[in-house]
HTML snippet that shows the backbone in 3Dmol.js (N, CA, C, O; Angstrom):
<script src="https://3Dmol.org/build/3Dmol-min.js"></script>
<div id="view" style="width:600px;height:400px;position:relative"></div>
<script>
const pdb = `
ATOM      1  N   MET A   1       1.084  -1.226  -0.067  1.00  0.00           N
ATOM      2  CA  MET A   1       0.139  -0.072   0.194  1.00  0.00           C
ATOM      3  C   MET A   1       0.418   1.069   0.347  1.00  0.00           C
ATOM      4  O   MET A   1       0.464   1.512   1.495  1.00  0.00           O
ATOM      5  N   ARG A   2       0.801   2.242  -1.224  1.00  0.00           N
ATOM      6  CA  ARG A   2       1.393   3.458  -1.372  1.00  0.00           C
ATOM      7  C   ARG A   2       1.145   4.309  -0.301  1.00  0.00           C
ATOM      8  O   ARG A   2      -0.084   4.385  -0.272  1.00  0.00           O
ATOM      9  N   LEU A   3       1.604   5.007   0.613  1.00  0.00           N
ATOM     10  CA  LEU A   3       1.155   6.237   1.084  1.00  0.00           C
ATOM     11  C   LEU A   3       0.766   7.398   0.215  1.00  0.00           C
ATOM     12  O   LEU A   3       1.641   7.822  -0.540  1.00  0.00           O
ATOM     13  N   VAL A   4      -0.194   7.871   0.204  1.00  0.00           N
ATOM     14  CA  VAL A   4      -0.635   8.959  -0.884  1.00  0.00           C
ATOM     15  C   VAL A   4       0.331  10.143  -0.735  1.00  0.00           C
ATOM     16  O   VAL A   4       0.882  10.577  -1.747  1.00  0.00           O
ATOM     17  N   PHE A   5       0.479  10.482   0.007  1.00  0.00           N
ATOM     18  CA  PHE A   5       1.594  11.937   0.232  1.00  0.00           C
ATOM     19  C   PHE A   5       2.632  11.350  -0.184  1.00  0.00           C
ATOM     20  O   PHE A   5       2.736  12.233  -1.035  1.00  0.00           O
ATOM     21  N   ILE A   6       3.542  10.667  -0.405  1.00  0.00           N
ATOM     22  CA  ILE A   6       4.520  10.176  -1.091  1.00  0.00           C
ATOM     23  C   ILE A   6       3.920  10.428  -2.650  1.00  0.00           C
ATOM     24  O   ILE A   6       4.378  11.449  -3.162  1.00  0.00           O
ATOM     25  N   GLU A   7       3.197   9.848  -3.293  1.00  0.00           N
ATOM     26  CA  GLU A   7       2.596   9.814  -4.837  1.00  0.00           C
ATOM     27  C   GLU A   7       2.362  11.356  -5.058  1.00  0.00           C
ATOM     28  O   GLU A   7       2.733  11.920  -6.087  1.00  0.00           O
ATOM     29  N   PHE A   8       1.783  11.935  -4.125  1.00  0.00           N
ATOM     30  CA  PHE A   8       1.415  13.453  -4.016  1.00  0.00           C
ATOM     31  C   PHE A   8       2.650  14.618  -3.635  1.00  0.00           C
ATOM     32  O   PHE A   8       2.556  15.841  -3.526  1.00  0.00           O
ATOM     33  N   SER A   9       3.408  14.034  -3.538  1.00  0.00           N
ATOM     34  CA  SER A   9       4.269  15.068  -2.766  1.00  0.00           C
ATOM     35  C   SER A   9       4.866  16.506  -3.051  1.00  0.00           C
ATOM     36  O   SER A   9       5.119  17.401  -2.245  1.00  0.00           O
ATOM     37  N   ASP A  10       5.055  16.470  -4.737  1.00  0.00           N
ATOM     38  CA  ASP A  10       5.229  17.430  -5.220  1.00  0.00           C
ATOM     39  C   ASP A  10       3.813  18.684  -4.955  1.00  0.00           C
ATOM     40  O   ASP A  10       4.011  19.855  -5.278  1.00  0.00           O
ATOM     41  N   ARG A  11       2.867  18.383  -4.535  1.00  0.00           N
ATOM     42  CA  ARG A  11       1.989  19.438  -4.209  1.00  0.00           C
ATOM     43  C   ARG A  11       2.221  19.922  -2.777  1.00  0.00           C
ATOM     44  O   ARG A  11       1.477  20.802  -2.346  1.00  0.00           O
ATOM     45  N   LEU A  12       3.387  19.320  -1.846  1.00  0.00           N
ATOM     46  CA  LEU A  12       3.139  19.848  -0.561  1.00  0.00           C
ATOM     47  C   LEU A  12       3.959  21.091  -0.669  1.00  0.00           C
ATOM     48  O   LEU A  12       4.225  21.576  -1.769  1.00  0.00           O
ATOM     49  N   SER A  13       4.509  21.804   0.861  1.00  0.00           N
ATOM     50  CA  SER A  13       5.165  22.780   0.998  1.00  0.00           C
ATOM     51  C   SER A  13       6.185  21.597   1.464  1.00  0.00           C
ATOM     52  O   SER A  13       5.925  20.451   1.831  1.00  0.00           O
ATOM     53  N   ASN A  14       7.568  22.340   1.310  1.00  0.00           N
ATOM     54  CA  ASN A  14       8.731  21.544   2.020  1.00  0.00           C
ATOM     55  C   ASN A  14       8.393  21.106   3.433  1.00  0.00           C
ATOM     56  O   ASN A  14       8.842  19.982   3.656  1.00  0.00           O
ATOM     57  N   ARG A  15       7.635  21.728   4.626  1.00  0.00           N
ATOM     58  CA  ARG A  15       7.493  21.576   5.364  1.00  0.00           C
ATOM     59  C   ARG A  15       6.758  20.558   5.554  1.00  0.00           C
ATOM     60  O   ARG A  15       7.070  20.083   6.646  1.00  0.00           O
ATOM     61  N   PHE A  16       6.090  20.072   5.159  1.00  0.00           N
ATOM     62  CA  PHE A  16       5.322  18.954   5.456  1.00  0.00           C
ATOM     63  C   PHE A  16       5.950  17.756   4.504  1.00  0.00           C
ATOM     64  O   PHE A  16       5.635  16.646   4.935  1.00  0.00           O
ATOM     65  N   LYS A  17       6.897  17.712   3.117  1.00  0.00           N
ATOM     66  CA  LYS A  17       7.392  17.051   2.635  1.00  0.00           C
ATOM     67  C   LYS A  17       8.384  16.391   3.967  1.00  0.00           C
ATOM     68  O   LYS A  17       8.496  15.165   3.996  1.00  0.00           O
ATOM     69  N   MET A  18       8.994  17.109   4.905  1.00  0.00           N
ATOM     70  CA  MET A  18       9.566  16.458   5.584  1.00  0.00           C
ATOM     71  C   MET A  18       9.119  15.369   6.533  1.00  0.00           C
ATOM     72  O   MET A  18       9.746  14.438   7.038  1.00  0.00           O
ATOM     73  N   GLU A  19       7.410  15.882   6.666  1.00  0.00           N
ATOM     74  CA  GLU A  19       6.712  14.663   7.801  1.00  0.00           C
ATOM     75  C   GLU A  19       6.820  13.649   6.830  1.00  0.00           C
ATOM     76  O   GLU A  19       7.404  12.720   7.389  1.00  0.00           O
ATOM     77  N   ILE A  20       6.580  13.368   5.754  1.00  0.00           N
ATOM     78  CA  ILE A  20       6.175  12.128   4.724  1.00  0.00           C
ATOM     79  C   ILE A  20       6.751  11.102   5.597  1.00  0.00           C
ATOM     80  O   ILE A  20       5.981  10.391   6.243  1.00  0.00           O
ATOM     81  N   PRO A  21       8.266  10.916   5.707  1.00  0.00           N
ATOM     82  CA  PRO A  21       8.587   9.511   6.503  1.00  0.00           C
ATOM     83  C   PRO A  21       8.217   9.035   7.338  1.00  0.00           C
ATOM     84  O   PRO A  21       8.006   7.823   7.385  1.00  0.00           O
ATOM     85  N   GLN A  22       7.976  10.015   8.479  1.00  0.00           N
ATOM     86  CA  GLN A  22       7.046   9.609   9.419  1.00  0.00           C
ATOM     87  C   GLN A  22       5.781   9.193   9.375  1.00  0.00           C
ATOM     88  O   GLN A  22       5.403   8.083   9.750  1.00  0.00           O
ATOM     89  N   LEU A  23       4.885  10.320   8.782  1.00  0.00           N
ATOM     90  CA  LEU A  23       3.681   9.299   8.602  1.00  0.00           C
ATOM     91  C   LEU A  23       3.793   8.145   7.673  1.00  0.00           C
ATOM     92  O   LEU A  23       2.907   7.307   7.842  1.00  0.00           O
ATOM     93  N   ALA A  24       4.672   7.878   6.716  1.00  0.00           N
ATOM     94  CA  ALA A  24       4.807   6.548   6.137  1.00  0.00           C
ATOM     95  C   ALA A  24       5.072   5.526   7.003  1.00  0.00           C
ATOM     96  O   ALA A  24       4.640   4.380   6.877  1.00  0.00           O
ATOM     97  N   ALA A  25       5.972   6.035   8.122  1.00  0.00           N
ATOM     98  CA  ALA A  25       6.458   4.800   9.114  1.00  0.00           C
ATOM     99  C   ALA A  25       5.729   5.037  10.155  1.00  0.00           C
ATOM    100  O   ALA A  25       6.190   4.544  11.185  1.00  0.00           O
ATOM    101  N   VAL A  26       4.269   5.903  10.325  1.00  0.00           N
ATOM    102  CA  VAL A  26       3.104   5.564  11.144  1.00  0.00           C
ATOM    103  C   VAL A  26       2.269   4.299  10.623  1.00  0.00           C
ATOM    104  O   VAL A  26       1.867   3.284  11.191  1.00  0.00           O
ATOM    105  N   SER A  27       2.169   4.800   9.245  1.00  0.00           N
ATOM    106  CA  SER A  27       1.150   4.039   8.531  1.00  0.00           C
ATOM    107  C   SER A  27       1.444   2.822   8.607  1.00  0.00           C
ATOM    108  O   SER A  27       0.501   2.109   8.951  1.00  0.00           O
ATOM    109  N   ARG A  28       2.661   2.176   8.361  1.00  0.00           N
ATOM    110  CA  ARG A  28       3.126   0.766   8.587  1.00  0.00           C
ATOM    111  C   ARG A  28       3.228   0.167   9.233  1.00  0.00           C
ATOM    112  O   ARG A  28       3.158  -1.052   9.078  1.00  0.00           O
ATOM    113  N   TRP A  29       3.462   0.803  10.352  1.00  0.00           N
ATOM    114  CA  TRP A  29       3.800   0.268  11.541  1.00  0.00           C
ATOM    115  C   TRP A  29       2.107  -0.037  12.264  1.00  0.00           C
ATOM    116  O   TRP A  29       1.921  -1.017  12.985  1.00  0.00           O
ATOM    117  N   LEU A  30       0.918   1.014  11.914  1.00  0.00           N
ATOM    118  CA  LEU A  30      -0.461   0.507  12.534  1.00  0.00           C
ATOM    119  C   LEU A  30      -0.993  -0.708  11.413  1.00  0.00           C
ATOM    120  O   LEU A  30      -1.606  -1.723  11.746  1.00  0.00           O
ATOM    121  N   ARG A  31      -0.675  -0.412  10.279  1.00  0.00           N
ATOM    122  CA  ARG A  31      -0.784  -1.336   9.818  1.00  0.00           C
ATOM    123  C   ARG A  31      -0.492  -3.054  10.005  1.00  0.00           C
ATOM    124  O   ARG A  31      -1.179  -4.071  10.099  1.00  0.00           O
ATOM    125  N   ARG A  32       0.864  -2.718   9.998  1.00  0.00           N
ATOM    126  CA  ARG A  32       1.492  -4.077  10.864  1.00  0.00           C
ATOM    127  C   ARG A  32       0.720  -4.906  12.032  1.00  0.00           C
ATOM    128  O   ARG A  32       0.561  -6.100  12.288  1.00  0.00           O
ATOM    129  N   GLU A  33       0.323  -3.668  12.613  1.00  0.00           N
ATOM    130  CA  GLU A  33      -0.036  -4.004  14.260  1.00  0.00           C
ATOM    131  C   GLU A  33      -1.451  -4.154  14.191  1.00  0.00           C
ATOM    132  O   GLU A  33      -1.795  -4.366  15.354  1.00  0.00           O
ATOM    133  N   GLN A  34      -2.601  -4.159  13.354  1.00  0.00           N
ATOM    134  CA  GLN A  34      -3.514  -3.984  13.166  1.00  0.00           C
ATOM    135  C   GLN A  34      -4.516  -5.383  13.589  1.00  0.00           C
ATOM    136  O   GLN A  34      -5.486  -5.607  14.313  1.00  0.00           O
ATOM    137  N   GLU A  35      -3.667  -6.102  12.702  1.00  0.00           N
ATOM    138  CA  GLU A  35      -4.386  -7.761  13.097  1.00  0.00           C
ATOM    139  C   GLU A  35      -3.823  -8.448  14.098  1.00  0.00           C
ATOM    140  O   GLU A  35      -4.661  -9.219  14.564  1.00  0.00           O
ATOM    141  N   PRO A  36      -2.724  -8.531  14.681  1.00  0.00           N
ATOM    142  CA  PRO A  36      -2.720  -9.029  16.169  1.00  0.00           C
ATOM    143  C   PRO A  36      -3.721  -8.052  17.261  1.00  0.00           C
ATOM    144  O   PRO A  36      -4.286  -8.487  18.264  1.00  0.00           O
ATOM    145  N   ALA A  37      -3.752  -6.811  16.819  1.00  0.00           N
ATOM    146  CA  ALA A  37      -4.577  -6.002  17.722  1.00  0.00           C
ATOM    147  C   ALA A  37      -6.204  -6.340  17.862  1.00  0.00           C
ATOM    148  O   ALA A  37      -6.949  -6.265  18.839  1.00  0.00           O
ATOM    149  N   MET A  38      -6.445  -6.735  16.506  1.00  0.00           N
ATOM    150  CA  MET A  38      -8.017  -7.282  16.594  1.00  0.00           C
ATOM    151  C   MET A  38      -8.260  -8.957  16.749  1.00  0.00           C
ATOM    152  O   MET A  38      -9.373  -9.466  16.879  1.00  0.00           O
ATOM    153  N   TYR A  39      -6.900  -9.744  16.707  1.00  0.00           N
ATOM    154  CA  TYR A  39      -7.164 -11.158  16.835  1.00  0.00           C
ATOM    155  C   TYR A  39      -6.076 -11.387  17.735  1.00  0.00           C
ATOM    156  O   TYR A  39      -5.127 -12.031  17.285  1.00  0.00           O
ATOM    157  N   ARG A  40      -6.019 -10.926  19.098  1.00  0.00           N
ATOM    158  CA  ARG A  40      -5.010 -11.033  19.815  1.00  0.00           C
ATOM    159  C   ARG A  40      -4.531 -12.766  19.666  1.00  0.00           C
ATOM    160  O   ARG A  40      -5.330 -13.693  19.535  1.00  0.00           O
ATOM    161  N   ASP A  41      -3.281 -12.867  19.718  1.00  0.00           N
ATOM    162  CA  ASP A  41      -3.038 -14.244  19.899  1.00  0.00           C
ATOM    163  C   ASP A  41      -2.453 -14.774  20.799  1.00  0.00           C
ATOM    164  O   ASP A  41      -1.252 -14.616  21.022  1.00  0.00           O
ATOM    165  N   GLU A  42      -3.386 -15.636  21.590  1.00  0.00           N
ATOM    166  CA  GLU A  42      -3.596 -16.066  22.890  1.00  0.00           C
ATOM    167  C   GLU A  42      -2.400 -16.585  23.664  1.00  0.00           C
ATOM    168  O   GLU A  42      -2.019 -16.445  24.826  1.00  0.00           O
ATOM    169  N   GLU A  43      -1.838 -17.392  22.348  1.00  0.00           N
ATOM    170  CA  GLU A  43      -0.497 -18.034  22.832  1.00  0.00           C
ATOM    171  C   GLU A  43       0.553 -17.186  23.243  1.00  0.00           C
ATOM    172  O   GLU A  43       1.049 -17.125  24.369  1.00  0.00           O
ATOM    173  N   LEU A  44       0.940 -16.337  21.933  1.00  0.00           N
ATOM    174  CA  LEU A  44       2.058 -15.435  22.326  1.00  0.00           C
ATOM    175  C   LEU A  44       1.490 -14.014  23.089  1.00  0.00           C
ATOM    176  O   LEU A  44       2.271 -13.062  23.067  1.00  0.00           O
ATOM    177  N   GLY A  45       0.482 -13.867  23.602  1.00  0.00           N
ATOM    178  CA  GLY A  45       0.114 -12.722  23.879  1.00  0.00           C
ATOM    179  C   GLY A  45       0.425 -11.614  23.271  1.00  0.00           C
ATOM    180  O   GLY A  45       0.694 -10.623  23.950  1.00  0.00           O
ATOM    181  N   LEU A  46       0.451 -11.561  21.791  1.00  0.00           N
ATOM    182  CA  LEU A  46       0.585 -10.266  21.316  1.00  0.00           C
ATOM    183  C   LEU A  46      -0.822  -8.888  21.400  1.00  0.00           C
ATOM    184  O   LEU A  46      -2.008  -8.897  21.067  1.00  0.00           O
ATOM    185  N   LEU A  47      -0.073  -8.021  21.907  1.00  0.00           N
ATOM    186  CA  LEU A  47      -1.185  -6.907  22.352  1.00  0.00           C
ATOM    187  C   LEU A  47      -0.535  -5.848  21.570  1.00  0.00           C
ATOM    188  O   LEU A  47       0.681  -5.915  21.395  1.00  0.00           O
ATOM    189  N   LEU A  48      -1.377  -4.648  20.965  1.00  0.00           N
ATOM    190  CA  LEU A  48      -1.136  -3.554  20.403  1.00  0.00           C
ATOM    191  C   LEU A  48      -0.982  -2.740  21.128  1.00  0.00           C
ATOM    192  O   LEU A  48      -1.942  -2.417  21.827  1.00  0.00           O
ATOM    193  N   ASP A  49       0.638  -1.866  21.318  1.00  0.00           N
ATOM    194  CA  ASP A  49       0.802  -1.035  21.973  1.00  0.00           C
ATOM    195  C   ASP A  49      -0.052   0.035  22.053  1.00  0.00           C
ATOM    196  O   ASP A  49       0.366   0.998  21.410  1.00  0.00           O
ATOM    197  N   THR A  50      -1.131   0.219  22.629  1.00  0.00           N
ATOM    198  CA  THR A  50      -2.255   1.292  22.604  1.00  0.00           C
ATOM    199  C   THR A  50      -2.015   2.563  22.480  1.00  0.00           C
ATOM    200  O   THR A  50      -2.472   3.299  21.606  1.00  0.00           O
ATOM    201  N   ARG A  51      -0.834   3.038  23.906  1.00  0.00           N
ATOM    202  CA  ARG A  51      -0.311   4.227  23.666  1.00  0.00           C
ATOM    203  C   ARG A  51       0.158   4.788  22.917  1.00  0.00           C
ATOM    204  O   ARG A  51      -0.145   5.911  22.515  1.00  0.00           O
ATOM    205  N   LYS A  52       1.513   3.682  22.380  1.00  0.00           N
ATOM    206  CA  LYS A  52       1.959   4.382  20.958  1.00  0.00           C
ATOM    207  C   LYS A  52       0.784   4.447  19.906  1.00  0.00           C
ATOM    208  O   LYS A  52       0.632   5.546  19.372  1.00  0.00           O
ATOM    209  N   ALA A  53       0.035   3.557  19.577  1.00  0.00           N
ATOM    210  CA  ALA A  53      -1.035   3.685  18.383  1.00  0.00           C
ATOM    211  C   ALA A  53      -1.594   5.062  18.671  1.00  0.00           C
ATOM    212  O   ALA A  53      -1.592   5.979  17.849  1.00  0.00           O
ATOM    213  N   LEU A  54      -2.058   5.134  19.862  1.00  0.00           N
ATOM    214  CA  LEU A  54      -2.934   6.504  20.079  1.00  0.00           C
ATOM    215  C   LEU A  54      -1.904   7.710  19.877  1.00  0.00           C
ATOM    216  O   LEU A  54      -2.298   8.814  19.502  1.00  0.00           O
ATOM    217  N   GLU A  55      -0.975   7.519  20.066  1.00  0.00           N
ATOM    218  CA  GLU A  55       0.131   8.893  19.722  1.00  0.00           C
ATOM    219  C   GLU A  55       0.279   9.096  18.567  1.00  0.00           C
ATOM    220  O   GLU A  55      -0.086  10.187  18.128  1.00  0.00           O
ATOM    221  N   ALA A  56       0.867   8.108  17.677  1.00  0.00           N
ATOM    222  CA  ALA A  56       0.772   7.888  16.337  1.00  0.00           C
ATOM    223  C   ALA A  56      -0.355   8.162  15.429  1.00  0.00           C
ATOM    224  O   ALA A  56      -0.183   8.540  14.270  1.00  0.00           O
ATOM    225  N   ALA A  57      -1.807   7.919  16.103  1.00  0.00           N
ATOM    226  CA  ALA A  57      -2.915   8.353  15.079  1.00  0.00           C
ATOM    227  C   ALA A  57      -3.205   9.620  15.393  1.00  0.00           C
ATOM    228  O   ALA A  57      -3.655  10.286  14.460  1.00  0.00           O
ATOM    229  N   ILE A  58      -3.052  10.288  16.687  1.00  0.00           N
ATOM    230  CA  ILE A  58      -3.253  11.692  17.020  1.00  0.00           C
ATOM    231  C   ILE A  58      -2.058  12.266  15.981  1.00  0.00           C
ATOM    232  O   ILE A  58      -2.523  13.003  15.112  1.00  0.00           O
ATOM    233  N   TYR A  59      -0.708  12.077  15.918  1.00  0.00           N
ATOM    234  CA  TYR A  59       0.197  12.786  15.036  1.00  0.00           C
ATOM    235  C   TYR A  59      -0.215  12.805  13.501  1.00  0.00           C
ATOM    236  O   TYR A  59      -0.039  13.765  12.752  1.00  0.00           O
ATOM    237  N   ALA A  60      -0.842  11.479  13.122  1.00  0.00           N
ATOM    238  CA  ALA A  60      -1.200  11.767  11.745  1.00  0.00           C
ATOM    239  C   ALA A  60      -2.267  12.494  11.751  1.00  0.00           C
ATOM    240  O   ALA A  60      -2.089  13.507  11.074  1.00  0.00           O
ATOM    241  N   TYR A  61      -3.238  12.437  12.185  1.00  0.00           N
ATOM    242  CA  TYR A  61      -4.391  13.226  12.006  1.00  0.00           C
ATOM    243  C   TYR A  61      -4.351  14.654  12.267  1.00  0.00           C
ATOM    244  O   TYR A  61      -5.116  15.537  11.879  1.00  0.00           O
ATOM    245  N   GLU A  62      -3.307  14.713  13.002  1.00  0.00           N
ATOM    246  CA  GLU A  62      -3.159  16.371  13.178  1.00  0.00           C
ATOM    247  C   GLU A  62      -2.406  16.810  11.935  1.00  0.00           C
ATOM    248  O   GLU A  62      -2.637  17.902  11.416  1.00  0.00           O
ATOM    249  N   MET A  63      -1.457  15.916  11.431  1.00  0.00           N
ATOM    250  CA  MET A  63      -0.507  16.484  10.292  1.00  0.00           C
ATOM    251  C   MET A  63      -1.635  16.802   8.984  1.00  0.00           C
ATOM    252  O   MET A  63      -1.656  17.739   8.186  1.00  0.00           O
ATOM    253  N   VAL A  64      -2.331  15.892   9.095  1.00  0.00           N
ATOM    254  CA  VAL A  64      -2.998  15.670   7.568  1.00  0.00           C
ATOM    255  C   VAL A  64      -3.693  17.013   7.914  1.00  0.00           C
ATOM    256  O   VAL A  64      -3.153  17.989   7.395  1.00  0.00           O
ATOM    257  N   GLY A  65      -4.530  17.204   8.508  1.00  0.00           N
ATOM    258  CA  GLY A  65      -5.546  18.363   9.413  1.00  0.00           C
ATOM    259  C   GLY A  65      -4.435  19.363   8.750  1.00  0.00           C
ATOM    260  O   GLY A  65      -4.703  19.809   7.634  1.00  0.00           O
ATOM    261  N   LYS A  66      -3.546  19.636   9.198  1.00  0.00           N
ATOM    262  CA  LYS A  66      -2.583  20.949   8.576  1.00  0.00           C
ATOM    263  C   LYS A  66      -2.441  21.039   7.175  1.00  0.00           C
ATOM    264  O   LYS A  66      -2.447  22.046   6.467  1.00  0.00           O
ATOM    265  N   ILE A  67      -2.282  19.565   6.797  1.00  0.00           N
ATOM    266  CA  ILE A  67      -1.854  19.776   5.004  1.00  0.00           C
ATOM    267  C   ILE A  67      -2.993  20.081   4.410  1.00  0.00           C
ATOM    268  O   ILE A  67      -2.914  20.925   3.518  1.00  0.00           O
ATOM    269  N   ILE A  68      -4.470  19.445   4.753  1.00  0.00           N
ATOM    270  CA  ILE A  68      -5.308  19.692   4.198  1.00  0.00           C
ATOM    271  C   ILE A  68      -6.234  20.910   4.192  1.00  0.00           C
ATOM    272  O   ILE A  68      -7.186  20.957   3.413  1.00  0.00           O
TER     273      ILE A  68
END
`;
const viewer = $3Dmol.createViewer("view");
viewer.addModel(pdb, "pdb");
viewer.setStyle({}, {cartoon: {color: "spectrum"}});
viewer.zoomTo();
viewer.render();
</script>
């Protein structure tokens, strides 16, 4: 899955272009952690780090809000 901001980065200011790597990292991490969070592995005890997920989601939400 390609981050839309990477595809359209030429339309963003330099300030927001600098945030693209972090937004991409947040997107990849949340996507990778989604399944274990929804379908917890009882044997391994895999749980999403909810505080980290919340902070990542807030960061992404605030950055996207500023860009839009």
